[in-house]
C-alpha positions in Angstrom: 63.2 113.9 131.9 65.3 114.3 128.8 67.9 111.9 130.1 65.2 109.3 130.8 63.7 109.6 127.3 67.1 109.4 125.6 67.8 105.7 126.2 64.3 104.9 125.1 64.7 106.9 121.9 68.0 105.3 121.1 66.6 101.8 121.7 63.7 102.5 119.4 66.0 103.9 116.6 68.4 101.0 116.9 65.5 98.6 116.7 64.3 100.3 113.5 67.7 100.1 111.9 68.0 96.5 112.8 64.7 95.6 111.3 65.7 97.6 108.2 68.9 95.6 107.9 67.0 92.3 108.3 64.5 93.4 105.6 67.2 94.4 103.1 69.0 91.1 103.7 65.8 89.2 102.9 65.6 91.2 99.6 69.3 91.1 98.7 69.9 87.4 99.3 67.6 86.2 96.5 69.3 88.7 94.2 72.7 87.4 95.3 71.6 83.8 94.5 70.7 85.0 91.0 73.8 87.2 90.4 76.5 85.3 92.3 78.3 84.0 89.2 78.9 87.5 87.9 80.1 88.8 91.2 82.4 85.8 91.8 83.9 86.1 88.3 84.4 89.8 88.9 86.2 89.2 92.1 88.3 86.4 90.6 89.3 88.6 87.7 90.8 91.1 90.1 93.4 88.4 90.8 93.8 87.7 87.1 94.4 91.4 86.6 97.0 91.4 89.3 98.6 88.4 87.7 98.8 90.3 84.4 100.4 93.2 86.1 102.9 90.9 87.7 103.9 89.4 84.3 104.3 93.0 83.0 106.7 93.7 85.9 108.9 90.7 84.8 108.9 92.1 81.2 109.6 95.7 82.3 112.9 97.2 81.0 113.8 100.6 82.6 114.9 103.4 80.4 115.0 107.2 80.1 111.7 108.9 80.9 109.5 109.7 78.0 108.8 113.3 77.1 105.5 114.2 78.9 103.7 117.5 78.9 102.1 116.7 82.2 105.6 116.2 83.8 106.6 119.6 82.5 103.5 121.4 83.7 103.1 119.8 87.1 105.9 120.0 89.8 107.2 116.7 91.0 105.8 115.9 94.4 108.8 113.7 95.4 109.1 110.3 97.0 108.2 111.7 100.4 104.8 112.9 99.2 103.9 109.9 97.0 101.4 108.7 99.6 99.1 111.7 98.9 97.5 110.2 95.8 97.2 106.8 97.5 95.5 108.3 100.5 93.0 110.1 98.3 92.3 106.9 96.3 91.8 104.9 99.5 89.3 107.5 100.8 87.4 107.3 97.5 87.3 103.5 97.6 86.1 103.3 101.2 83.5 106.0 100.8 82.0 104.3 97.7 82.0 100.9 99.3 80.2 102.2 102.4 77.7 104.1 100.2 76.7 101.0 98.3 75.5 99.4 101.5 73.6 102.5 102.8 70.2 101.1 101.7 70.6 98.6 104.6 70.4 101.6 107.0 68.7 104.5 105.3 65.3 104.8 103.7 66.2 106.6 100.4 66.7 103.3 98.6 67.4 103.8 94.9 69.2 100.6 94.0 69.9 97.1 95.1 73.4 96.6 96.4 73.9 93.2 94.7 72.8 94.5 91.3 74.9 97.6 91.6 78.1 95.7 92.4 77.4 93.3 89.5 77.4 96.3 87.2 80.4 97.9 88.8 82.4 94.6 88.5 81.3 94.3 84.9 82.7 97.7 84.1 85.9 96.9 85.9 86.4 93.5 84.2 86.0 94.9 80.7 88.2 97.9 81.5 90.8 95.7 83.0 90.8 93.3 80.0 91.5 96.3 77.8 94.2 97.4 80.2 96.0 94.1 80.3 96.0 93.9 76.5 97.4 97.4 76.4 100.3 97.1 78.8 101.2 93.7 77.6 101.3 94.9 73.9 103.4 98.0 74.6 106.0 98.2 77.5 106.8 101.8 78.5 109.7 102.6 80.8 108.2 103.2 84.2 108.3 106.8 85.5 107.8 105.9 89.2 110.9 106.2 91.4 111.4 102.5 92.0 111.0 101.7 88.3 113.8 104.1 87.0 117.2 103.1 85.6 119.7 102.2 88.3 117.1 101.3 90.9 117.3 97.7 92.3 113.5 97.2 92.0 113.3 98.5 88.4 113.4 94.9 87.1 112.5 91.5 88.6 114.8 88.5 88.3 113.3 85.5 86.5 110.9 83.5 88.8 112.3 80.3 90.3 108.9 78.7 90.4 105.3 79.2 89.2 104.3 79.7 92.9 106.4 82.9 93.0 104.4 84.3 90.1 101.0 83.1 91.3 101.4 84.5 94.8 102.1 88.0 93.4 104.7 88.6 96.2 101.7 89.8 98.3 101.4 92.5 99.6 104.6 94.2 98.2 104.0 93.0 94.7 100.5 94.4 94.7 101.5 97.8 95.9 104.6 98.2 93.9 105.0 97.3 90.2 106.4 98.4 87.0 105.4 98.1 83.4 101.6 98.1 83.8 101.1 101.7 82.7 98.6 101.9 79.9 96.2 102.8 81.4 95.9 103.9 85.0 94.3 101.3 87.3 93.7 103.8 90.1 91.8 106.0 87.7 89.8 103.0 86.3 88.5 102.2 89.7 87.9 105.8 90.8 86.1 106.8 87.5 83.9 103.7 87.7 82.9 104.6 91.2 82.2 108.2 90.2 80.1 107.3 87.1 78.1 104.9 89.3 77.3 107.4 91.9 76.4 110.0 89.3 73.8 107.6 87.9 72.4 106.2 91.1 73.3 108.7 93.8 71.0 111.4 95.1 73.2 114.3 96.3 74.0 116.8 93.5 76.8 118.3 95.5 78.5 115.0 95.9 78.2 114.3 92.1 79.8 117.7 91.3 82.4 117.3 94.0 83.2 113.8 92.8 84.3 115.1 89.4 86.5 117.7 91.1 88.1 114.9 93.1 88.7 112.9 89.9 90.6 115.8 88.4 92.6 116.3 91.6 93.4 112.6 91.7 94.5 112.6 88.1 96.9 115.5 88.7 98.3 113.9 91.8 99.0 110.7 90.0 100.9 112.6 87.3 102.7 114.8 89.8 103.7 111.7 91.8 105.2 110.3 88.5 103.2 107.1 89.0 101.9 107.3 85.4 102.4 109.2 82.3 99.7 111.7 81.3 98.5 109.5 78.5 97.8 106.7 81.0 95.4 109.0 82.9 93.8 110.5 79.8 93.1 107.1 78.3 91.5 105.9 81.5 89.0 108.8 81.4 87.5 108.0 78.0 87.8 104.2 78.2 85.9 104.0 81.5 83.2 106.4 80.1 82.7 104.3 77.0 82.7 101.0 78.9 80.3 102.2 81.6 77.8 103.4 79.0 78.2 100.2 77.0 77.5 98.0 80.1 74.6 100.3 81.2 72.9 100.1 77.8 73.8 96.7 76.4 74.6 94.1 79.0 71.1 93.9 80.7 67.7 92.6 79.9 65.2 95.2 78.8 62.0 93.9 80.4 60.9 95.2 83.7 57.8 96.2 85.7 57.8 99.4 87.6 57.3 99.6 91.4 56.7 102.8 93.3 58.3 102.5 96.8 56.1 104.1 99.5 57.1 105.1 103.0 54.4 106.4 105.4 52.2 107.2 102.4 54.9 109.2 100.7 56.4 108.1 97.3 60.1 107.7 97.5 60.5 107.6 93.7 58.6 109.3 90.9 56.2 107.4 88.8 57.3 107.0 85.2 54.2 107.6 83.0 55.9 107.2 79.6 54.2 104.5 77.6 56.2 102.6 75.0 59.2 105.0 75.4 60.8 103.6 78.5 64.1 102.0 77.4 65.6 101.5 80.8 67.0 98.1 81.4 65.8 95.4 83.8 68.8 95.8 86.1 68.3 99.6 86.1 64.7 99.1 87.1 65.8 96.8 89.9 68.5 99.3 91.0 65.8 101.9 91.3 63.8 99.6 93.5 61.9 97.3 91.0 61.9 93.6 90.7 59.7 91.4 88.6 60.6 88.0 89.9 61.1 88.2 93.6 57.9 87.8 95.5 59.5 89.4 98.5 60.4 92.4 96.4 57.0 92.9 94.8 56.7 94.5 98.2 54.0 92.1 99.3 55.3 92.9 102.7 53.5 93.6 106.0 54.4 96.7 107.9 56.0 96.0 111.3 52.8 97.1 113.0 51.0 94.2 111.3 48.7 96.4 109.1 49.0 96.2 105.3 49.7 99.5 103.5 47.2 99.2 100.7 47.8 101.7 97.9 45.8 99.9 95.3 48.7 98.2 93.7 50.8 95.2 94.9 53.9 97.0 93.5 53.3 100.0 95.8 53.2 98.1 99.0 56.1 99.1 101.2 57.1 98.4 104.8 56.5 101.2 107.3 59.4 101.0 109.6 58.4 103.7 111.9 55.1 102.2 112.7 53.0 105.0 111.1 50.6 104.7 108.2 
């Protein structure tokens, strides 16, 4: 009997997930239409940032390693173990990317994916602007193995054409570079992701563990001699300041609260403060609010065809499991 019921259960759950995905797409697409200039600019700037790093490589002049306390305290991992920090960073990047799309599958929705990525890219763009200005203004001798004196890849010959510069020697030129040190790009991305999850994530143990991972990644980068300690330290406070600036200044302050409901249960608490709520419009939207989208005022019908009337149009939510 159990084997007979199992395919039916799986089919029903897959159907629920599929309807959930379609529902979220219908909500996210209007937001994407509104926010696409910010997202496109953020993605294009990743190339501009890479172009700046490429120019820094042409300007790099190898020399003796600078005195660094981190190098003295941390044992050198060696070239054969240099991949450890890259593997950890890749796992952070992939995990965060997948988490930003989890509202398409799970019910604990606390943000809109489009708005979250527009904020993440805003933090990255501002941080990367500061980074490009920093490493173009001051060239430090690279501590990485392929950037040291006597190594064939420590300097680049003058480009023969503009195409050679614009193509960034992909993918080798993206993975290996010299001169773009202040401040660490890996830590800029990782810390931006960590701050974002701490603000919009729900699992306390992941938030605490995230900061432990940030410390481990910092130590691995220094031990791998990919950056000086100062590059990592600067990234910590620059990202913190930029993230808080974007969160508090680069959004509209007008919003109307919506309380998502699932099967009669509130998913988010009601904010009863009057005149004291200073959260921004985008933050309201990330927590499941929207003032302009008719589809996201939750004037939606449950999949069983019965409206879930809670007395307020902002509290209407789709019941995906067919229960009221």
